[in-house]
C-alpha positions as CSV (number, residue, x, y, z in Angstrom):
1,X,45.2,80.2,120.9
2,X,42.1,78.2,120.8
3,X,40.9,79.9,117.7
4,X,42.4,77.0,115.7
5,X,39.6,74.6,116.7
6,X,36.9,77.1,115.7
7,X,38.4,77.6,112.3
8,X,36.9,74.2,111.1
9,X,34.1,74.8,108.5
10,X,30.5,73.6,109.2
11,X,30.7,71.3,106.1
12,X,33.9,69.6,107.5
13,X,32.3,69.2,110.9
14,X,29.3,67.5,109.2
15,X,31.5,65.1,107.3
16,X,33.4,64.3,110.5
17,X,30.1,63.6,112.3
18,X,28.9,61.3,109.5
19,X,32.0,59.1,109.8
20,X,31.2,58.2,113.3
21,X,30.3,54.5,113.4
22,X,26.7,53.7,114.3
23,X,25.9,51.5,117.1
24,X,24.2,48.2,116.0
25,X,20.7,47.7,117.2
26,X,20.2,45.0,119.7
27,X,19.1,41.7,118.1
28,X,15.7,40.7,119.3
29,X,14.8,37.0,119.5
30,X,11.7,36.2,117.4
31,X,9.6,33.1,117.4
32,X,7.5,31.7,114.6
33,X,4.4,29.6,115.1
34,X,4.0,26.3,113.2
35,X,1.2,27.8,111.1
36,X,3.5,30.8,110.2
37,X,6.3,28.4,109.3
38,X,4.2,26.3,106.9
39,X,2.6,29.5,105.4
40,X,6.1,30.7,104.5
41,X,7.3,27.2,103.3
42,X,4.1,26.0,101.8
43,X,6.0,24.0,99.1
44,X,7.0,21.5,101.9
45,X,3.3,20.4,102.2
46,X,2.8,20.3,98.4
47,X,1.4,23.8,97.9
48,X,4.0,25.0,95.3
49,X,1.7,26.9,92.9
50,X,-2.1,27.3,92.4
51,X,-2.5,24.2,90.3
52,X,-0.5,21.9,92.7
53,X,-2.4,23.5,95.6
54,X,-5.7,22.5,94.1
55,X,-4.4,18.9,93.6
56,X,-3.0,18.7,97.1
57,X,-6.2,20.0,98.6
58,X,-8.2,17.3,96.9
59,X,-5.7,14.7,97.9
60,X,-5.6,15.7,101.6
61,X,-9.4,15.8,101.8
62,X,-9.9,12.4,100.1
63,X,-7.3,10.7,102.3
64,X,-8.8,12.1,105.4
65,X,-12.2,10.9,104.3
66,X,-10.9,7.3,103.7
67,X,-9.1,7.2,107.0
68,X,-12.3,8.4,108.8
69,X,-14.5,5.7,107.2
70,X,-12.0,2.9,107.6
71,X,-11.5,3.7,111.3
72,X,-15.0,2.5,112.0
73,X,-14.9,-0.3,109.4
74,X,-17.4,1.5,107.2
75,X,-17.2,1.0,103.4
76,X,-16.1,4.4,102.2
77,X,-18.4,6.6,100.2
78,X,-16.6,9.8,99.2
79,X,-18.0,12.7,97.1
80,X,-15.6,15.3,95.9
81,X,-16.8,18.4,94.1
82,X,-14.7,21.2,92.5
83,X,-16.8,24.3,91.6
84,X,-15.2,27.0,89.4
85,X,-15.9,30.5,90.8
86,X,-15.4,33.4,88.3
87,X,-13.9,36.7,89.4
88,X,-17.2,38.6,89.5
89,X,-18.8,35.9,91.7
90,X,-15.8,35.8,94.0
91,X,-15.9,39.5,94.4
92,X,-19.6,39.3,95.3
93,X,-18.8,36.6,97.9
94,X,-16.3,38.8,99.7
95,X,-18.5,42.0,99.2
96,X,-16.2,43.7,96.7
97,X,-17.8,45.8,94.0
98,X,-16.3,45.3,90.5
99,X,-14.7,48.5,89.1
100,X,-14.0,49.4,85.5
101,X,-10.4,50.1,84.5
102,X,-9.5,53.8,84.3
103,X,-5.8,53.7,83.3
104,X,-5.4,50.6,81.0
105,X,-1.7,51.1,80.7
106,X,-1.3,50.5,84.5
107,X,-2.2,46.8,84.2
108,X,0.1,43.9,83.5
109,X,-2.0,42.5,80.7
110,X,-2.0,45.8,78.7
111,X,-1.0,45.2,75.1
112,X,0.9,48.0,73.3
113,X,0.2,48.9,69.7
114,X,3.5,47.4,68.6
115,X,2.8,44.1,70.4
116,X,-0.7,44.0,68.9
117,X,0.6,44.5,65.4
118,X,3.2,41.8,65.9
119,X,0.5,39.4,67.2
120,X,-1.8,40.1,64.3
121,X,1.0,39.7,61.7
122,X,1.8,36.3,63.2
123,X,-1.8,35.2,63.1
124,X,-2.0,36.4,59.4
125,X,1.1,34.3,58.5
126,X,-0.4,31.3,60.2
127,X,-3.7,31.7,58.3
128,X,-1.8,32.1,55.0
129,X,0.2,29.0,55.6
130,X,-3.0,27.1,56.5
131,X,-4.6,28.2,53.2
132,X,-1.6,27.2,51.2
133,X,-1.5,23.7,52.8
134,X,-5.2,23.3,52.2
135,X,-4.7,24.2,48.5
136,X,-2.1,21.5,48.1
137,X,-4.3,18.9,49.8
138,X,-2.2,18.7,52.9
139,X,-3.7,17.9,56.3
140,X,-4.6,21.2,58.0
141,X,-4.6,21.8,61.7
142,X,-7.1,24.1,63.2
143,X,-5.6,27.4,64.2
144,X,-6.0,27.8,67.9
145,X,-8.1,30.8,69.0
146,X,-5.9,33.7,70.0
147,X,-5.6,34.1,73.7
148,X,-5.5,37.5,75.3
149,X,-2.6,38.2,77.6
150,X,-3.4,37.0,81.1
151,X,-2.2,39.3,83.8
152,X,-0.7,38.1,87.1
153,X,-3.9,39.3,88.9
154,X,-6.2,37.2,86.9
155,X,-6.5,34.3,89.4
156,X,-8.9,31.4,89.2
157,X,-10.9,30.4,92.3
158,X,-12.5,27.1,93.2
159,X,-14.8,25.8,95.9
160,X,-13.6,22.3,96.9
161,X,-16.2,20.2,98.8
162,X,-15.5,16.7,100.2
163,X,-18.2,14.6,101.9
164,X,-17.8,11.2,103.5
165,X,-19.6,8.7,105.6
166,X,-16.9,8.3,108.2
167,X,-16.5,8.6,111.9
168,X,-17.1,12.3,112.2
169,X,-15.6,14.6,114.8
170,X,-16.5,15.5,118.4
171,X,-18.3,18.9,118.5
172,X,-15.8,20.6,120.8
173,X,-12.7,19.3,119.0
174,X,-13.5,20.6,115.5
175,X,-11.8,24.1,116.0
176,X,-8.5,22.6,117.1
177,X,-8.6,19.8,114.6
178,X,-8.8,22.4,111.7
179,X,-7.4,25.6,113.2
180,X,-4.3,24.5,115.0
181,X,-1.3,23.2,112.9
182,X,0.5,20.0,114.1
183,X,-2.3,18.9,116.3
184,X,-3.9,15.5,115.4
185,X,-4.6,11.9,116.2
186,X,-2.1,10.2,113.9
187,X,1.2,10.6,115.8
188,X,1.5,7.0,117.1
189,X,3.9,4.5,115.5
190,X,1.6,3.0,112.9
191,X,1.0,2.8,109.2
192,X,-0.9,6.0,108.2
193,X,-1.9,7.9,105.1
194,X,-0.8,11.5,104.7
195,X,2.5,13.3,104.9
196,X,2.7,15.7,107.8
197,X,-0.6,15.4,109.6
198,X,-1.5,18.8,108.2
199,X,-4.6,17.6,106.3
200,X,-7.2,20.2,105.7
201,X,-5.2,22.7,107.9
202,X,-2.8,23.5,105.1
203,X,-5.7,23.9,102.7
204,X,-7.1,26.4,105.3
205,X,-3.8,28.3,105.4
206,X,-3.7,28.4,101.6
207,X,-7.3,29.6,101.5
208,X,-6.4,32.4,104.0
209,X,-3.4,33.4,101.9
210,X,-5.2,33.3,98.5
211,X,-8.8,34.2,99.1
212,X,-9.1,35.2,102.8
213,X,-12.3,33.1,103.1
214,X,-12.9,30.7,106.1
215,X,-13.4,26.9,105.9
216,X,-16.8,25.4,106.6
217,X,-17.1,22.0,108.4
218,X,-20.2,19.9,109.0
219,X,-19.8,16.8,111.0
220,X,-21.9,14.2,112.9
221,X,-20.9,11.0,114.8
222,X,-22.9,7.8,114.9
223,X,-24.1,8.4,118.4
224,X,-25.2,12.1,117.7
225,X,-28.7,13.3,116.8
226,X,-27.3,16.6,115.6
227,X,-24.9,18.0,113.1
228,X,-22.0,20.2,114.2
229,X,-21.4,23.1,111.9
230,X,-18.3,25.3,112.2
231,X,-17.0,28.2,110.2
232,X,-13.5,29.2,111.1
233,X,-10.1,30.4,109.9
234,X,-6.7,30.4,111.5
235,X,-4.6,33.0,113.3
236,X,-1.3,32.4,111.5
237,X,0.9,34.2,114.0
238,X,-0.6,32.6,117.1
239,X,-1.5,29.2,115.6
240,X,-5.0,29.2,117.1
241,X,-8.4,28.9,115.5
242,X,-10.5,31.9,114.8
243,X,-14.1,30.7,115.1
244,X,-16.8,32.6,113.2
245,X,-19.7,30.3,113.9
246,X,-19.9,27.0,115.9
247,X,-23.4,25.6,116.4
248,X,-25.4,22.4,116.5
249,X,-28.0,21.7,113.8
250,X,-30.8,19.2,113.4
251,X,-29.8,15.8,111.8
252,X,-33.0,14.7,110.2
253,X,-31.3,12.1,107.8
254,X,-29.3,10.5,110.7
255,X,-26.2,11.1,108.6
256,X,-22.7,10.5,110.0
257,X,-19.4,11.6,108.6
258,X,-17.9,15.0,107.7
259,X,-18.4,17.5,104.9
260,X,-15.6,20.1,104.4
261,X,-15.8,23.1,102.1
262,X,-13.0,25.5,101.3
263,X,-12.5,28.2,98.7
264,X,-9.0,28.5,97.3
265,X,-7.1,29.9,94.4
266,X,-6.2,27.1,91.9
267,X,-5.6,26.1,88.3
268,X,-7.9,23.3,87.0
269,X,-6.7,23.6,83.4
270,X,-3.1,22.5,84.0
271,X,-3.8,20.0,86.8
272,X,-7.0,18.4,85.5
273,X,-5.2,15.3,84.3
274,X,-3.3,14.9,87.5
275,X,-6.4,15.1,89.7
276,X,-8.4,12.6,87.5
277,X,-5.3,10.4,87.4
278,X,-5.1,10.5,91.2
279,X,-8.8,9.6,91.6
280,X,-8.4,6.7,89.2
281,X,-5.3,5.3,91.0
282,X,-7.1,5.7,94.3
283,X,-9.9,3.6,92.9
284,X,-7.4,0.9,91.9
285,X,-5.8,0.6,95.4
286,X,-9.2,1.0,97.3
287,X,-11.7,-1.0,95.2
288,X,-13.9,-1.3,98.3
289,X,-14.5,2.5,98.2
290,X,-17.1,4.4,96.1
291,X,-15.9,7.7,94.7
292,X,-18.0,10.4,93.0
293,X,-16.0,13.2,91.4
294,X,-17.5,16.3,89.9
295,X,-16.2,19.5,88.3
296,X,-18.8,22.2,88.0
297,X,-18.4,25.3,85.8
298,X,-20.6,28.0,84.3
299,X,-19.6,26.6,80.9
300,X,-21.5,23.3,80.5
301,X,-18.9,21.8,78.1
302,X,-16.3,22.0,80.9
303,X,-18.3,20.0,83.4
304,X,-16.9,16.6,84.4
305,X,-18.6,13.8,86.4
306,X,-16.8,10.5,87.0
307,X,-18.1,7.7,89.2
308,X,-15.7,5.0,90.5
309,X,-17.9,2.2,91.6
310,X,-17.2,-0.2,94.5
311,X,-16.1,-3.7,93.4
312,X,-15.8,-5.5,96.7
313,X,-16.8,-5.2,100.3
314,X,-13.7,-6.8,101.7
315,X,-11.6,-4.1,103.5
316,X,-8.0,-4.4,104.7
317,X,-7.6,-4.7,108.4
318,X,-7.2,-1.5,110.4
319,X,-3.5,-0.8,111.0
320,X,-2.5,-1.2,114.6
321,X,-0.3,1.0,116.6
322,X,3.0,-0.8,117.6
323,X,6.0,-0.3,119.8
324,X,9.4,0.9,118.7
325,X,12.0,-1.6,117.6
326,X,15.3,-1.2,119.6
327,X,17.4,-0.8,116.4
328,X,15.2,2.1,115.1
329,X,15.3,4.5,118.1
330,X,17.6,7.4,118.8
331,X,18.7,9.2,122.0
332,X,15.9,11.7,122.0
333,X,13.3,9.0,121.6
334,X,14.7,6.9,124.4
335,X,14.6,9.9,126.7
336,X,11.0,10.6,125.7
337,X,10.0,7.0,126.3
338,X,11.6,7.1,129.7
339,X,9.7,10.3,130.6
340,X,6.4,8.9,129.5
341,X,6.6,5.3,130.7
342,X,4.5,4.0,133.5
343,X,7.0,1.2,134.4
344,X,9.1,1.6,137.5
345,X,12.3,-0.4,136.9
346,X,14.7,-0.8,133.9
347,X,13.7,-4.5,133.3
348,X,10.0,-3.7,132.9
349,X,10.8,-0.6,130.8
350,X,12.9,-2.7,128.3
351,X,10.2,-5.4,128.1
352,X,7.1,-3.3,127.6
353,X,8.3,-0.2,125.7
354,X,10.1,-2.1,122.8
355,X,9.2,-5.0,120.6
356,X,11.1,-8.3,120.5
357,X,12.7,-7.9,124.0
358,X,11.7,-10.8,126.2
359,X,12.4,-10.9,129.9
360,X,15.4,-13.2,129.5
361,X,16.8,-11.1,126.7
362,X,16.3,-7.9,128.7
363,X,18.3,-9.4,131.6
364,X,21.1,-10.2,129.2
365,X,21.1,-6.7,127.9
366,X,21.2,-5.2,131.4
367,X,24.1,-7.5,132.3
368,X,26.0,-6.3,129.2
369,X,25.5,-2.6,130.1
370,X,27.9,-2.8,133.1
371,X,27.9,-2.9,136.9
372,X,26.2,0.5,137.1
373,X,23.0,-1.1,135.8
374,X,20.6,-3.4,137.5
375,X,17.2,-5.0,136.7
376,X,15.5,-3.3,139.7
377,X,17.0,0.2,139.2
378,X,14.5,3.0,138.8
379,X,14.2,3.9,135.1
380,X,13.6,7.5,135.9
381,X,16.9,7.7,137.7
382,X,19.0,7.0,134.6
383,X,21.7,9.6,133.9
384,X,22.4,11.0,130.5
385,X,25.6,8.9,130.2
386,X,23.6,5.7,131.1
387,X,21.0,6.5,128.4
388,X,23.8,6.9,125.9
389,X,25.1,3.5,126.9
390,X,21.7,1.9,126.3
391,X,21.5,3.6,122.9
392,X,24.9,2.3,121.9
393,X,24.0,-1.2,123.0
394,X,20.7,-1.0,121.0
395,X,22.7,-0.2,117.9
396,X,25.2,-3.0,118.3
397,X,23.1,-5.9,119.7
398,X,21.1,-8.4,117.6
399,X,17.3,-8.3,117.7
400,X,14.6,-10.3,115.9
401,X,13.0,-8.5,113.1
402,X,9.6,-6.9,113.9
403,X,6.5,-8.7,112.5
404,X,4.3,-7.2,109.9
405,X,1.1,-7.7,112.0
406,X,0.8,-3.9,112.6
407,X,0.7,-3.3,108.8
408,X,-2.4,-3.1,106.7
409,X,-1.6,-3.8,103.0
410,X,-4.3,-3.5,100.4
411,X,-4.2,-7.3,99.8
412,X,-3.5,-9.2,96.7
413,X,-7.2,-9.8,96.2
414,X,-8.1,-6.1,96.4
415,X,-5.2,-5.1,94.2
416,X,-6.2,-7.5,91.5
417,X,-9.8,-6.4,91.6
418,X,-8.8,-2.7,91.4
419,X,-6.6,-3.3,88.4
420,X,-9.3,-5.3,86.6
421,X,-12.0,-2.8,87.4
422,X,-10.1,0.3,86.2
423,X,-7.8,-1.0,83.4
424,X,-9.7,-4.0,82.0
425,X,-6.4,-5.7,81.0
426,X,-6.1,-8.9,78.8
427,X,-4.2,-10.6,81.6
428,X,-3.0,-9.6,85.1
429,X,-0.7,-11.2,87.8
430,X,-0.4,-10.1,91.4
431,X,2.0,-10.9,94.2
432,X,2.1,-10.0,97.9
433,X,5.4,-10.4,99.7
434,X,6.0,-11.3,103.4
435,X,7.0,-8.6,105.9
436,X,10.6,-7.4,105.7
437,X,12.6,-4.9,107.6
438,X,14.8,-1.8,107.0
439,X,16.4,0.0,109.9
440,X,14.1,-1.7,112.4
441,X,10.9,-0.7,110.5
442,X,8.7,-3.4,109.0
443,X,7.5,-3.1,105.4
444,X,5.5,-5.1,102.9
445,X,5.7,-4.8,99.1
446,X,2.7,-5.8,96.9
447,X,2.9,-5.8,93.1
448,X,0.8,-6.3,90.1
449,X,1.7,-6.5,86.4
450,X,-0.9,-6.3,83.7
451,X,-0.8,-6.6,79.9
452,X,-3.2,-4.8,77.6
453,X,-6.2,-2.8,78.8
454,X,-8.3,0.2,78.2
455,X,-6.7,3.7,78.1
456,X,-3.3,2.2,78.6
457,X,-0.3,3.6,76.6
458,X,2.2,1.4,74.9
459,X,5.3,0.6,77.0
460,X,5.6,0.7,80.7
461,X,2.9,2.5,82.7
462,X,4.1,2.7,86.3
463,X,1.7,3.2,89.2
464,X,3.2,3.8,92.6
465,X,1.6,3.6,96.0
466,X,2.9,4.3,99.5
467,X,0.7,3.4,102.5
468,X,-2.1,2.9,100.0
469,X,-2.0,6.5,98.5
470,X,-0.9,7.2,94.9
471,X,2.4,9.0,94.2
472,X,2.2,11.0,91.0
473,X,5.1,13.4,91.0
474,X,8.9,12.9,90.8
475,X,8.6,9.5,89.2
476,X,12.0,9.3,87.6
477,X,14.0,8.9,90.8
478,X,11.6,6.5,92.5
479,X,12.8,3.0,93.4
480,X,9.8,1.4,91.5
481,X,10.5,3.3,88.3
482,X,14.3,2.6,88.4
483,X,13.6,-1.1,89.1
484,X,11.0,-1.5,86.4
485,X,13.1,0.3,83.7
486,X,16.6,-1.0,84.5
487,X,16.5,-4.2,86.6
488,X,13.8,-6.2,84.9
489,X,14.6,-8.1,81.7
490,X,11.1,-8.0,80.2
491,X,12.0,-9.9,77.1
492,X,12.9,-13.0,79.1
493,X,9.3,-13.1,80.2
494,X,8.0,-12.9,76.6
495,X,6.9,-9.3,77.2
496,X,7.8,-6.5,74.7
497,X,8.8,-3.5,76.8
498,X,8.2,-1.1,73.9
499,X,5.2,-2.4,72.0
500,X,3.1,-4.1,74.7
501,X,0.8,-2.2,77.0
502,X,2.3,-3.0,80.4
503,X,0.9,-1.8,83.7
504,X,3.3,-2.0,86.7
505,X,1.7,-1.5,90.1
506,X,3.8,-1.5,93.3
507,X,2.4,-0.7,96.7
508,X,4.7,-0.3,99.7
509,X,3.3,-0.1,103.2
510,X,5.3,0.6,106.4
511,X,5.3,2.3,109.7
512,X,7.9,4.6,108.2
513,X,8.0,5.2,104.4
514,X,11.5,6.4,103.5
515,X,10.5,9.4,101.3
516,X,13.0,11.6,99.7
517,X,12.8,15.4,99.4
518,X,10.5,17.8,101.1
519,X,7.5,17.0,98.9
520,X,7.5,13.3,99.9
521,X,6.5,12.3,96.5
522,X,9.0,9.4,95.8
523,X,10.8,6.7,97.6
524,X,14.6,6.7,97.3
525,X,16.6,4.0,95.5
526,X,19.3,3.8,98.1
527,X,17.7,1.3,100.6
528,X,18.8,-2.1,99.5
529,X,16.1,-4.1,101.3
530,X,13.2,-2.1,99.6
531,X,14.9,-2.2,96.2
532,X,15.4,-6.0,96.4
533,X,11.8,-6.6,97.6
534,X,10.4,-4.4,94.8
535,X,12.4,-6.3,92.1
536,X,11.5,-9.7,93.5
537,X,7.7,-8.8,93.6
538,X,7.7,-7.6,90.0
539,X,9.6,-10.7,88.9
540,X,7.1,-13.0,90.6
541,X,4.3,-11.3,88.7
542,X,6.3,-11.6,85.4
543,X,6.8,-15.4,86.1
544,X,3.0,-15.9,86.4
545,X,2.4,-13.9,83.2
546,X,5.1,-15.8,81.3
547,X,3.2,-19.1,81.8
548,X,0.0,-17.5,80.6
549,X,1.7,-15.8,77.6
550,X,3.4,-19.1,76.6
551,X,0.0,-20.9,76.7
552,X,-1.5,-18.2,74.6
553,X,1.4,-18.4,72.1
554,X,1.0,-22.2,71.9
555,X,-2.7,-21.9,71.3
556,X,-2.1,-19.2,68.7
557,X,0.5,-21.5,66.9
558,X,-2.0,-24.3,67.0
559,X,-4.7,-22.2,65.4
560,X,-2.2,-21.0,62.8
561,X,-1.1,-24.6,62.0
562,X,-4.8,-25.6,61.6
563,X,-5.5,-22.6,59.5
564,X,-2.5,-23.4,57.2
565,X,-3.6,-27.0,56.8
566,X,-7.1,-26.0,56.0
567,X,-5.8,-23.5,53.5
568,X,-4.1,-26.3,51.4
569,X,-7.0,-28.7,51.5
570,X,-8.4,-27.7,48.1
571,X,-5.0,-28.0,46.4
572,X,-4.2,-31.3,48.1
573,X,-7.7,-32.7,47.2
574,X,-7.3,-31.7,43.5
575,X,-3.8,-33.3,43.3
576,X,-4.8,-36.6,45.0
577,X,-7.9,-36.8,42.9
578,X,-6.0,-36.3,39.6
579,X,-3.5,-39.0,40.6
580,X,-6.4,-41.4,41.3
581,X,-7.9,-40.6,37.9
582,X,-4.6,-41.4,36.2
583,X,-4.3,-44.7,38.1
584,X,-7.9,-45.6,37.0
585,X,-6.9,-45.2,33.3
586,X,-3.7,-47.2,33.7
587,X,-5.7,-50.0,35.4
588,X,-8.2,-50.0,32.6
589,X,-5.4,-50.5,30.0
590,X,-4.0,-53.3,32.3
591,X,-0.5,-51.9,32.1
592,X,-0.1,-52.0,36.0
593,X,-1.4,-54.5,38.5
594,X,-2.8,-53.4,41.9
595,X,-3.9,-55.0,45.1
596,X,-7.5,-55.8,46.0
597,X,-7.8,-52.7,48.2
598,X,-6.4,-50.4,45.5
599,X,-8.7,-51.9,42.9
600,X,-11.7,-51.3,45.2
601,X,-10.6,-47.6,45.6
602,X,-10.1,-47.2,41.9
603,X,-13.5,-48.7,41.2
604,X,-15.2,-46.2,43.5
605,X,-13.3,-43.3,41.8
606,X,-14.4,-44.5,38.3
607,X,-18.0,-44.9,39.5
608,X,-17.9,-41.4,41.1
609,X,-18.5,-42.8,44.5
610,X,-15.3,-40.9,45.6
611,X,-15.2,-37.3,44.3
612,X,-13.1,-34.2,45.0
613,X,-15.8,-33.1,47.6
614,X,-15.5,-36.5,49.4
615,X,-11.7,-36.2,49.6
616,X,-12.0,-32.5,50.8
617,X,-14.4,-33.5,53.5
618,X,-12.2,-36.4,54.7
619,X,-9.1,-34.2,54.8
620,X,-11.0,-31.5,56.8
621,X,-12.1,-34.1,59.3
622,X,-8.5,-35.4,59.6
623,X,-7.3,-31.8,60.3
624,X,-10.0,-31.4,63.0
625,X,-9.0,-34.8,64.5
626,X,-5.3,-34.0,64.6
627,X,-6.1,-30.6,66.2
628,X,-8.3,-32.2,68.8
629,X,-5.7,-34.9,69.7
630,X,-3.0,-32.2,70.0
631,X,-5.2,-30.1,72.3
632,X,-6.0,-33.2,74.4
633,X,-2.4,-34.1,74.7
634,X,-1.5,-30.5,75.7
635,X,-4.3,-30.5,78.3
636,X,-3.1,-33.8,79.7
637,X,0.5,-32.5,79.9
638,X,-0.4,-29.2,81.6
639,X,-2.9,-30.9,83.9
640,X,-6.2,-29.5,85.1
641,X,-5.3,-25.8,85.3
642,X,-7.2,-22.7,86.0
643,X,-8.7,-22.7,82.5
644,X,-11.5,-22.6,81.6
645,X,-12.4,-19.9,84.0
646,X,-15.5,-17.8,84.6
647,X,-15.9,-14.5,86.4
648,X,-18.2,-15.0,89.4
649,X,-19.9,-12.0,91.1
650,X,-21.4,-12.5,94.5
651,X,-23.9,-10.0,95.8
652,X,-22.9,-8.5,99.2
653,X,-25.1,-9.2,102.1
654,X,-26.2,-7.1,105.0
655,X,-23.4,-5.6,107.1
656,X,-25.0,-6.8,110.3
657,X,-24.1,-10.4,109.7
658,X,-21.2,-11.8,111.6
659,X,-18.7,-13.3,109.3
660,X,-15.1,-14.6,109.0
661,X,-13.0,-13.9,105.9
662,X,-10.6,-16.6,104.8
663,X,-8.2,-14.8,102.5
664,X,-6.4,-16.3,99.5
665,X,-4.4,-14.6,96.7
666,X,-7.2,-14.9,94.2
667,X,-10.4,-15.0,96.4
668,X,-11.9,-14.4,99.8
669,X,-14.0,-17.2,101.2
670,X,-16.6,-15.8,103.6
671,X,-18.1,-17.9,106.3
672,X,-21.2,-16.6,108.0
673,X,-21.8,-17.4,111.7
């Protein structure tokens, strides 16, 4: 009877077996290192494509160099060089022998016969049209040279080198400073350049991804008689440095600073203007720095050398680290501060770990928290519920705004110098606001508005800075762009928004810049305090410019009036002289009688003592006299103003001198001790 079970065919048995559900594999927990995360999400740090990666590498290295020099109050000298490396040279650098193509059709840039015929036909039509236009005398554009198809593998490589005269780095710290992501010295609460603290580490990651070549660092500190040289790359999965060479070399020139060299894939052609624009804007906001930018290529006509000279030796103060404002902290931060504090009781903790909490105010806060809290209670014994209560009270209580002493703006003096140095405008006005607050974070807005200038386009030219670094991308949604385009009535300040060459410069500094988006390239328009401060700063500049423009218009009208009067002098002279001649003839015939003065005048006319030339000279003198009296009256009404004005340049003295800088909006008065 059991033969029924054996009657099933092997095919049916196989089908039945295949329908059996498979057991899911056990899910294993995996962990990514910070280096691996940023390698996979490189767009977060500004490495979207080869061109943007080249720009971001230059930006990161320049900002690190400026920070390094400013940290020791040294006037920055930054040299940045981009050297183009052709494919054959790159292959020799990595020890790869060039190989001729065997199967041409295998490659992405292979052009089929049909595609080639189509391209040649298109070029022939373009040449025919060009010849026809030339025959009819029309303006002919040069036909661009036909470009071959560029394959995906045809990458461009560049060696980027940045040298500075800054602080340098300790010999033993160099591997971790460059080969370990999210390790750095800028994590305190203070105004800092940069975006994520990645700096050259992200350039190293991009180098490892695109070329596989290590980064080279030379560094020396003031107290060292040697140069630290390190060649390293990064272990992406472990987030640790992989050191190839780390040694001490002789420092014959007693140089201090850092020189960083990295080879990456990039695109100079598409991002050339952005990189040069960035360097120019950096020269505007840091006129106390000296920049030398070079682009070096095998083709001499591609080479670029731009020097941005130093204009002043007055540097902004070094930004200081500050404590957290109670209204800006969250639960996690309060717990971390409690874990790290050296204070024993709650009263001392509130006083010393936050700004604007005095002893009396701390006691009032503790009294408001409830009977479970006391001034002498151990801060380490606070429960999670009690910490939540402190956080709730911080959000609801009133606190004085933090001061702006921890901030380091460029200064109205430096901003003005930078604008004049780089743009050469016809007129410029600057304004520096007082410290304001958003969400417990202090910020300062500085602005400059210029009219006219060299290499300035018609209309609004907007220059944005955040913590003294230029912002070049995603301009449309930025608070500065929106304010300048939509909230400023330029015509009311006698400025033509379309025809005039207007430069709008706005610099925002803060312990926390409210960037939008992952790229951190623009400041949102949704924070009312910042939007209002930006609008007010631009308006103050426009008010200054309006008075200058009105004076200029009045002077122009006065010159026009004088020119018109002078133009009619010959006609008026001829008319008056003809009338006097007729009066002389009537007097001779004794038809009319005149007074003694008139008779004397007619006698002089008849004896040719008064001629047309005499009258013309007298009228010209009268016009000059009226012009002088009007100018004198205008000067009296306007008072002794800033005009006439001369540009004065004072040579900088030796840095060893002890001095005190007394700062004003338009000058810095230096007192030597």
